C-alpha positions as CSV (number, residue, x, y, z in Angstrom):
1,M,-2.7,-3.7,10.3
2,R,-1.6,-5.6,7.3
3,N,2.0,-5.6,6.7
4,D,2.6,-4.5,3.2
5,S,0.6,-4.0,-0.1
6,T,-1.5,-6.9,-1.1
7,F,-2.8,-7.1,-4.6
8,T,-5.8,-8.5,-6.3
9,F,-6.4,-8.0,-9.9
10,N,-10.0,-8.8,-9.9
11,R,-12.2,-5.8,-11.2
12,R,-8.7,-4.3,-11.8
13,T,-8.6,-3.0,-8.4
14,L,-5.2,-3.0,-6.3
15,L,-5.7,-3.3,-2.6
16,L,-3.2,-1.2,-0.8
17,A,-2.0,-1.4,3.2
18,G,-4.7,0.3,5.0
19,G,-7.4,-0.9,2.6
20,A,-7.7,1.8,0.3
21,A,-8.5,0.6,-3.1
22,L,-7.1,2.4,-6.4
23,L,-8.1,1.6,-9.8
24,V,-5.3,-0.3,-11.7
25,P,-4.8,0.8,-15.4
26,S,-5.5,-1.9,-18.0
27,F,-1.6,-1.6,-19.3
28,M,-0.3,-2.7,-15.9
29,S,-1.5,-6.3,-16.4
30,G,0.9,-6.3,-19.8
31,A,3.5,-4.6,-17.8
32,A,3.6,-7.7,-15.1
33,R,4.0,-10.5,-17.3
34,A,6.4,-13.1,-16.7
35,V,10.1,-12.4,-17.1
36,T,12.6,-15.2,-17.4
37,P,16.3,-15.5,-17.1
38,A,16.4,-15.7,-21.0
39,E,14.5,-12.7,-21.5
40,I,16.7,-10.7,-18.9
41,K,19.8,-11.8,-20.8
42,A,18.4,-10.6,-24.0
43,K,17.8,-7.2,-22.8
44,G,21.3,-7.1,-21.2
45,K,20.5,-5.9,-17.9
46,V,18.1,-6.9,-14.7
47,V,16.4,-4.3,-13.0
48,I,16.5,-4.8,-9.0
49,G,14.4,-2.9,-6.7
50,I,16.3,-2.0,-3.4
51,Q,15.9,0.3,-0.6
52,G,17.1,3.8,-1.3
53,D,17.8,5.3,2.3
54,N,18.0,2.4,4.6
55,P,21.7,1.6,5.4
56,P,23.3,-0.7,5.5
57,W,20.5,-2.6,3.7
58,G,20.4,-0.2,0.8
59,F,21.6,3.5,0.3
60,V,23.1,6.0,-2.1
61,D,26.7,6.6,-1.6
62,T,28.2,10.2,-1.9
63,S,29.1,9.5,-5.3
64,G,25.5,8.6,-6.3
65,K,26.0,4.8,-6.4
66,Q,23.6,2.4,-4.9
67,D,25.4,0.8,-2.0
68,G,24.7,-1.8,1.0
69,F,24.1,-5.3,1.9
70,D,21.3,-5.7,-0.8
71,A,23.2,-3.6,-3.5
72,D,26.0,-6.1,-3.1
73,I,23.7,-9.3,-3.2
74,G,22.2,-7.8,-6.3
75,T,25.2,-6.9,-8.0
76,L,26.3,-10.9,-7.5
77,F,23.0,-11.7,-9.0
78,A,23.4,-9.8,-12.0
79,K,26.9,-11.3,-12.4
80,E,25.5,-14.6,-12.2
81,L,23.1,-14.0,-15.0
82,G,25.7,-12.5,-16.9
83,V,24.1,-9.1,-17.5
84,D,24.5,-5.5,-16.0
85,V,22.5,-4.5,-13.2
86,E,20.1,-1.2,-12.6
87,F,18.9,-0.7,-9.4
88,S,15.6,1.1,-8.8
89,P,15.7,2.9,-5.1
90,L,12.3,2.3,-3.5
91,A,10.5,3.3,-0.6
92,V,9.3,0.9,1.8
93,A,5.4,1.0,0.7
94,N,6.3,1.3,-3.0
95,R,8.4,-2.3,-3.3
96,I,5.5,-4.6,-4.0
97,P,3.8,-2.0,-6.3
98,A,7.1,-1.7,-8.3
99,L,7.6,-5.3,-8.8
100,V,3.8,-6.5,-9.5
101,T,3.4,-3.4,-12.2
102,G,6.8,-4.5,-13.6
103,R,8.8,-1.8,-12.9
104,V,11.4,-4.1,-11.5
105,D,12.3,-7.7,-12.4
106,I,13.1,-8.6,-8.8
107,L,13.5,-7.2,-5.4
108,F,16.3,-7.4,-3.1
109,A,15.0,-4.9,-0.7
110,T,15.0,-6.0,2.9
111,M,11.8,-7.9,2.2
112,A,10.8,-9.8,5.4
113,M,9.1,-13.2,4.6
114,L,5.4,-12.9,6.0
115,P,2.3,-14.7,5.0
116,D,0.2,-11.6,3.8
117,R,3.2,-10.7,1.4
118,A,3.3,-14.0,0.1
119,K,0.0,-13.9,-1.4
120,A,1.3,-10.9,-3.6
121,V,4.7,-11.8,-4.3
122,Q,7.0,-14.9,-4.6
123,F,9.7,-15.2,-2.1
124,S,13.3,-17.1,-2.6
125,E,15.0,-19.0,-0.1
126,P,16.2,-16.8,2.7
127,Y,19.5,-15.1,2.6
128,V,19.6,-12.7,5.6
129,A,17.8,-12.2,8.9
130,N,16.6,-9.2,10.8
131,T,15.4,-8.5,14.4
132,I,12.4,-6.2,14.7
133,G,12.0,-4.4,17.8
134,L,11.4,-1.1,19.7
135,V,14.1,1.7,20.3
136,A,13.8,4.8,22.7
137,A,16.2,6.9,24.7
138,K,18.0,5.1,27.7
139,D,15.8,7.4,30.1
140,T,12.6,6.4,28.7
141,V,11.1,3.6,30.8
142,V,9.8,0.5,28.8
143,K,10.1,-2.8,30.3
144,S,7.0,-4.3,28.6
145,N,4.7,-4.1,25.9
146,E,2.2,-2.3,28.3
147,D,4.7,0.3,28.5
148,M,4.1,1.3,25.1
149,G,0.7,2.5,25.9
150,K,2.1,5.6,27.3
151,L,4.4,6.6,24.3
152,V,4.2,8.1,20.9
153,I,5.8,5.8,18.5
154,G,7.3,6.4,15.1
155,V,7.0,3.5,12.4
156,P,7.9,3.5,8.5
157,R,4.6,3.2,6.8
158,S,3.7,-0.4,5.7
159,S,6.8,-2.1,7.1
160,V,7.3,-5.0,9.5
161,Q,8.1,-2.6,12.3
162,D,4.5,-0.8,11.5
163,T,3.2,-4.4,11.8
164,Q,5.0,-5.7,14.8
165,V,4.3,-2.3,16.8
166,T,0.6,-2.3,15.9
167,K,0.5,-5.9,16.8
168,N,2.2,-5.5,19.9
169,A,1.2,-2.1,21.2
170,P,-1.7,-1.8,23.7
171,A,-4.7,0.4,23.4
172,G,-3.6,4.1,24.2
173,A,-0.3,4.1,22.5
174,T,-0.1,6.7,19.4
175,I,1.6,5.3,16.3
176,R,2.7,8.0,13.8
177,R,3.5,6.5,10.2
178,F,6.5,8.1,8.3
179,D,7.4,7.4,4.6
180,D,10.7,5.6,5.5
181,D,13.4,4.5,7.8
182,A,15.3,7.7,7.5
183,A,12.2,9.8,8.4
184,T,11.3,7.6,11.5
185,I,14.7,7.7,12.7
186,Q,14.7,11.7,12.4
187,A,11.4,11.8,14.2
188,L,13.1,10.0,17.1
189,I,16.0,12.5,17.0
190,S,14.1,15.5,16.5
191,G,11.6,14.5,19.5
192,Q,8.5,14.1,17.3
193,V,8.2,10.7,18.7
194,Q,9.5,9.1,21.8
195,A,10.2,5.7,20.5
196,V,10.4,3.8,17.1
197,G,9.7,0.6,15.7
198,S,13.4,-0.7,14.5
199,N,15.4,-3.1,12.8
200,M,18.6,-4.6,13.9
201,F,20.8,-1.0,12.9
202,Y,18.5,1.5,14.2
203,V,20.6,2.1,17.5
204,D,24.1,2.5,15.4
205,R,22.1,4.8,13.0
206,L,20.7,7.1,16.1
207,N,24.0,6.9,18.1
208,Q,25.6,8.2,14.9
209,A,23.5,11.5,15.4
210,K,23.3,11.4,19.1
211,P,26.1,9.1,20.6
212,G,25.2,7.0,23.8
213,V,21.5,8.3,24.0
214,F,19.4,5.3,22.4
215,E,19.1,1.4,23.3
216,T,16.6,-1.2,22.3
217,K,13.9,-1.7,24.7
218,L,11.9,-4.5,23.3
219,E,12.3,-7.2,20.8
220,F,9.5,-8.6,18.9
221,S,10.7,-11.2,16.4
222,R,13.3,-12.4,14.2
223,L,12.7,-12.5,10.6
224,Y,14.1,-13.5,7.4
225,N,14.6,-11.6,4.1
226,G,14.1,-13.3,0.6
227,A,14.2,-12.0,-2.8
228,C,11.1,-11.2,-4.4
229,T,9.6,-12.3,-7.8
230,R,6.0,-12.2,-9.4
231,L,3.8,-14.9,-8.4
232,G,3.9,-17.7,-11.2
233,E,7.3,-16.8,-12.5
234,K,8.8,-20.3,-12.2
235,E,12.2,-19.6,-14.1
236,I,13.1,-16.5,-12.6
237,N,12.2,-17.9,-8.9
238,A,14.3,-21.1,-9.6
239,A,17.4,-18.8,-10.6
240,A,17.1,-16.8,-7.4
241,N,17.0,-19.9,-5.4
242,S,19.8,-21.6,-7.2
243,F,22.0,-18.4,-6.8
244,I,21.2,-18.1,-3.1
245,E,22.2,-21.8,-2.4
246,K,25.6,-20.9,-4.4
247,I,26.6,-18.0,-2.5
248,R,25.7,-19.8,0.7
249,A,28.0,-22.5,-0.3
250,N,30.9,-20.6,-1.9
251,G,31.4,-18.0,0.9
252,E,30.1,-14.9,-0.8
253,L,27.2,-14.6,1.3
254,K,29.3,-14.9,4.6
255,R,31.8,-12.4,3.2
256,I,28.9,-9.6,2.5
257,T,27.2,-10.6,5.8
258,Q,30.3,-9.9,7.4
259,K,31.3,-6.8,5.6
260,W,27.6,-5.2,6.2
261,M,26.3,-7.1,9.4
262,K,29.6,-7.5,11.2
263,Q,28.8,-11.2,11.9
264,D,28.4,-14.3,10.1
265,P,25.0,-15.5,8.3
266,V,22.6,-17.3,10.8
267,N,21.4,-20.9,10.3
268,F,18.4,-20.4,7.8
269,P,15.2,-22.5,8.4
270,S,14.0,-24.8,5.9
271,S,10.7,-23.4,5.8
272,V,8.7,-20.2,6.7
273,E,5.3,-20.8,8.1
274,G,2.9,-19.4,5.5
275,V,5.5,-18.7,2.9
276,S,6.6,-21.0,0.1
277,F,10.3,-20.6,-1.4
278,V,9.3,-22.4,-4.4
279,A,6.9,-20.9,-7.4
280,N,3.8,-23.1,-8.4
């Protein structure tokens, strides 16, 4: 299954995950025009797409403020540009559409760097890593991918977990797709599913609800997340790369990673197969 939304504007169609084709109104092509740092500075704010309900990556705190790892990174990016920040909380499947249609200027939204996505958006250099796996109750027997065939597995629709579970599960596995991470986690807690495709924080979130019950059964991949801008927007891509290099060097990335991930940043690769860090 395709990992996220893939877009083509030929014949005014928008191809979404799952193969459904929707007509794209003509005004959207205008909304997705190039945005430069100078234009962002002129309007006085940068609109950042972020996940709205996926702690510790991005979530809304009790005061109604956007918080989390990506929120801290996005706030620093706005400071680097010298503008205010406006966060736009997005569901997993809405991240690329929000960027391509011009609703947001840039994504700091747990965007794993994958070749299919790189056809639709421009990635920056990576700034954080994530491990994708399968989580279930400790008494659920899962020792290999083949054991997934006996399970009902939940995943967030159009997410990396969706892609990895679909890729690794054998025929016979039942995969149920939910709107976001929170709904997927709740499905496991409530017994709607027996396992879930997970990121590196699912076990902690599940064990907050049912302490000591859940564990990681399988690990599928390590992925790297980057900021995303629209294809061909060279100046904002260069600004994002310069910013990421700066916070790596000055210790800000380490501080934020330790704050939210409880670990130091990983050694980031100089390249990711099928993904360019620099806009053409």
